[in-house]
C-alpha positions, -999 to 999 in steps of 0.1 A, spaced: -725 236 -324 -692 220 -321 -680 191 -340 -686 155 -326 -657 131 -328 -657 97 -318 -641 87 -288 -631 53 -272 -643 45 -231 -637 10 -218 -666 -5 -196 -659 -35 -176 -692 -50 -179 -702 -90 -174 -716 -106 -205 -753 -107 -187 -750 -66 -181 -738 -63 -219 -762 -83 -235 -791 -67 -211 -779 -32 -219 -780 -40 -258 -814 -55 -256 -830 -24 -241 -815 -2 -261 -827 -24 -291 -863 -28 -280 -863 11 -279 -848 19 -311 -818 34 -300 -781 21 -294 -757 17 -268 -737 48 -280 -767 75 -282 -780 67 -242 -742 70 -229 -741 102 -253 -773 114 -244 -765 108 -205 -730 124 -202 -742 155 -222 -771 157 -198 -746 158 -167 -726 177 -180 -751 201 -193 -734 203 -229 -747 215 -262 -764 179 -272 -785 182 -241 -820 167 -240 -836 191 -219 -841 205 -183 -855 176 -167 -830 154 -185 -801 176 -171 -816 175 -136 -823 137 -136 -786 128 -148 -774 149 -120 -794 136 -93 -782 97 -104 -749 110 -109 -752 128 -71 -772 97 -56 -746 73 -65 -722 89 -45 -697 99 -74 -678 124 -56 -694 120 -24 -661 105 -4 -640 133 -17 -650 161 1 -627 193 -2 -605 186 21 -592 155 10 -594 164 -28 -557 161 -50 -546 198 -59 -564 187 -99 -597 181 -82 -597 210 -64 -588 232 -92 -613 220 -114 -643 224 -90 -635 259 -78 -621 273 -111 -624 248 -139 -602 231 -166 -587 271 -171 -573 274 -137 -552 242 -150 -541 255 -181 -531 285 -166 -507 270 -142 -491 251 -166 -488 282 -191 -471 298 -156 -448 268 -155 -436 272 -191 -428 305 -187 -410 303 -152 -387 279 -174 -385 305 -202 -379 333 -178 -349 313 -160 -333 304 -197 -337 338 -206 -324 352 -174 -294 326 -174 -279 337 -210 -285 369 -205 -261 371 -173 -237 348 -191 -238 371 -219 -246 407 -204 -237 424 -234 -267 410 -253 -288 425 -225 -306 458 -231 -311 482 -200 -337 470 -178 -341 438 -194 -329 416 -170 -354 433 -143 -381 429 -166 -376 392 -173 -370 390 -130 -403 406 -125 -423 382 -149 -408 354 -135 -416 367 -101 -454 369 -115 -457 333 -128 -442 319 -98 -470 343 -79 -495 328 -102 -489 291 -92 -482 301 -55 -516 319 -51 -534 286 -63 -515 262 -44 -519 285 -11 -554 288 -14 -555 249 -19 -535 241 12 -556 263 35 -586 243 25 -575 211 22 -566 187 51 -541 167 37 -532 187 5 -506 172 -28 -472 185 -24 -468 213 -48 -446 189 -68 -473 160 -71 -499 183 -77 -483 201 -105 -474 162 -120 -514 157 -115 -522 189 -132 -500 177 -162 -513 139 -161 -550 153 -165 -541 178 -193 -526 152 -210 -551 128 -211 -578 153 -220 -555 157 -253 -550 120 -257 -588 117 -255 -591 146 -283 -570 129 -307 -587 94 -303 -570 78 -278 -593 54 -256 -598 64 -217 
C-alpha cells in the first residue's frame, strides 16, 4: 500500500454546516478527515476503498450532484479531455514531448552553428526525433479538436496541462488546494 501523507483542502462551509458535520462525525465515533478520506478513496477506487457498494454509492452521489455533467466532451478543455480519454499519463507524455522539442531544437541549432562537432547523420537523427515529438503532441491535439466543439488553442491547452501538473506536484509536496 502506498504511503499516506497529510493534504490540505480548503472547504467553504458556514459555521452551522461545520458544527453539524463535526457533531455527526463525533456522534458516530469518527472524524471529518476520516469521512472525507473514505469518500475520496471510494470515489476514485483507490487502494483504501471501503468496498464495492461504497464505491458504487460514492460514484452515484458524485454523478447525481452533477459534477462533470455540465462539461460534455464538446466543451471540455484540452486537459479535461486528456484526463477523461487517456488519464494523467497523456499529460506527462505531452510535457515530456514539449521538453524534448526544446532540447532537440537547441541541439540542432548548436550543431548548425558548429558543424565541425556534428557526426555524420547526427543532425538528421535529431531532426527525426524533433518531428516525432511534435507529432506526438499534434496527434493528441488533433483528436481533441475533432471531438470538441470549442477547443482550446494548442498554446492554451498546453498551458492548462502545465498548470494541472504543477498543481498535482504542489499537492504532493503538502501544499493546499
